[in-house]
Structures are given as structure tokens and as C-alpha cells.
N, C-alpha and C positions, 0 to 999 in steps of 0.2 A: 462635374464631382472634382470636389478638391483635390489636389496633388500635394508632395511634400511629404513632410514627417508625419507620422500617425498621432492621434492624440495621445497625449499622455494624463496618467495620474499622478498629481501632486497636491501638496497642501489638504486644504479640505474634501477635496474630491477622492484622495487616496483614504482619508478617514472615513468617508460616506461608504467607500468600497470595503474597506475592513469591517463595518459594523452589519453590511449585507452580507458578508462572509461568515458572520457569527450566527446568522439566521440559516440553520442546517438543511431546512427545505428549499433554498436556492441552489441550483446548480453554478458552477463558475461560469459557465455558457452565460446563464441566465443575469449574472452579475456584470459580464461583459456586455452583453447587450444593453443592459439599464444605465453603464456608463457609457456607453457609447466608443467602447476599446476592443481590442481584439482579448481572449484567454489569456496569451500568453502576456500582454502587458498587465493583465489584474495580477497573474502570478506573480511576475517581476514586482510590481510596486507593493505587493503585500508582502513580498519577503524582506522589504526594507523596513516594515513596519513590526514586524513580527518574527519569532524563531522560524528559521527555514533549514526543514531537511531535504535531501536531496537522495532518490532512489539511484540505484545502479546505474541506471541509464542516464543520469544528470538530469532528470525530470527533478523542477522545484516541487517541493509540496510544504506549502505555508501551513505553521501550526498556530494558533492563536494562543496567547498566553493563556488564555480561561481553558484549553483544549490541553496545553500542556502540562497542567496543574491536574488531570483527570486522572484516576486510577486505570482506567480502562479508554484505551483509544482505537478507533478503527476509521481505517481509511482504504479509499480506491486506490489501485495499484494497476499498471500498464505491464506486462511483463509479454515480450516477444509478439505484439500485437494481440495479445488476448485481455478480457479483464478478470482482475482477482481482488479480492478483499482481504485486506491485512488486518488483524487483530494483537494488541498489545496489552496485557493486563499487570499493572504493576502487584508484585507481590513482596515480602521482606526480603527473600534472599536473592531472588531473579526472578526476570518476567516470565509470563507465560505467552509465547506467541505462537501464532498461527498465519499462513497464508494459504488461502482457500478460493477454488473456483466454482460457482453455484452452477455452471451449465454444464449439460451432458458432454463427456461422460462425468465429469467433474473429479476433482482430488484435491487434495492439500499435503502442505509438508507442515510438521509443527516441533517445537521445542521437544526436548528430553523428557520433559514433564508429560507429554501425550502417551497414553498406553497404547502401545501397538496391539498387545491382546484384544483391546476392545474395538478397535480400529478391525480388526481381522473378524470379530465375533459379529460385526455388523456389515461386513462386505465393503468397507472403505478402499477407495483407490487412495493410500496414504503411505506419506515416508517420514521419518524422524531424522532430525538433526540433533547433535550436542555441542554446548561451550558456545551456545550464542547469547547475546543479550540486546540485540535491536533487531529490528524487521529486515535491514540490509545486511547486516550479517548472516542472518538467515537465510537470504537468497545467495551468499557467497559460499556458505558451508557446503560440505559434502555429505550426503545421505548416508546415514548410519546402519536404517532398517528400512524395508519398504514390504507394504501387505502384499499379498498373494494377488489380489487385483491386480495392483501396480505393476507386479512383476509380469503380470499376463499382456499387458500393455507395452513391455519393452523396458520397464524402469529396472535398475538396476544399484545395488549398494555403491557408494563411492561417486557416483555422479554428482555435478553441482545441483543444488536444491533448485535453482531457476531452471536449467536444464529438464528436471523432474517438472516443473510446473508447465513449462512449453508443452511439455509431451501428453499431459493428461489433462491441461487447460481447455 
């Protein structure tokens, strides 16, 4: 097995990886395997070709130009070792934001557009934060309201949204 520096993605290989990334049916692991590099290398090199966002834990999340222009963005997130889905919907005055876990017990944090009354009526494990305009800000914000189900799991107003998600995810 060869030793030394790991393979790089540059020039034409980076463009090929970027085109593979646009195919939403492929995972980052599949792209890395196809290109013969690690997932970390793919993330790093795509970040040089596209707009890059970083989550609070410092993980790079490349966003293609096509995705950046879309009014609805959905992305996988990892918080406290658990998987979540983040969603941002561009609206005229402020974005509609949501980060949710779909595994049991499941729960979500949403921006102030979200109706806690509906969450209560549906029996959701939910929290609402206010004054945020990005998923990163949502994770850093303090919880303003929690549903009865979330309170029963130990959630409370004033806790960080990130900590709420770790609790209910």
C-alpha cells in the first residue's frame, strides 16, 4: 500500500467531484469512494469551489451555487453525535427555520414563525426561538417556549437550542 500524502482533488477531478455533489442521490461517502479520496478531502475541496457554510461544531457544509439560489434549503446536520435535518425557507421578511430529529423520541426547534399552540395540539416535542435568521443562529439561540412533552423530558425555557436538540434527538 502506498504511503505519503493522501490523494488530492484538484483541477478537473475537483470539477468532477462538484458535479457528482450536485446529484442529490449520492452521499458524500459515495462521492469520496468514486474519487478515491476521503470524505474530508471532498468537503475541503468542494469548499474551495462553492460557497461554504460551517456549523457550530466547525464542520464544513458546502453549498453549491444552485442550492444557494433555492428558496428552500434542506441539509443533514450532526449535533452532539446525533443526526438532524435543518430546513430554511426564504420568505420576504425573514426565513422560516427548523432543525428536527426524526428518530424516537424526536423533537424539533423552530423559529418564531412556528405555532407552539399547534405543536401542543399535535403532542410534539418542540421548542421555539426568536430573532434568528440562519440555522447557525437558531442553534445558538436561547429557547423561548417549550411544549409540554418537551418539558416532561427535561427541556426548559432559557436553555440553548443546541442543548435542547441533544436532549430530545
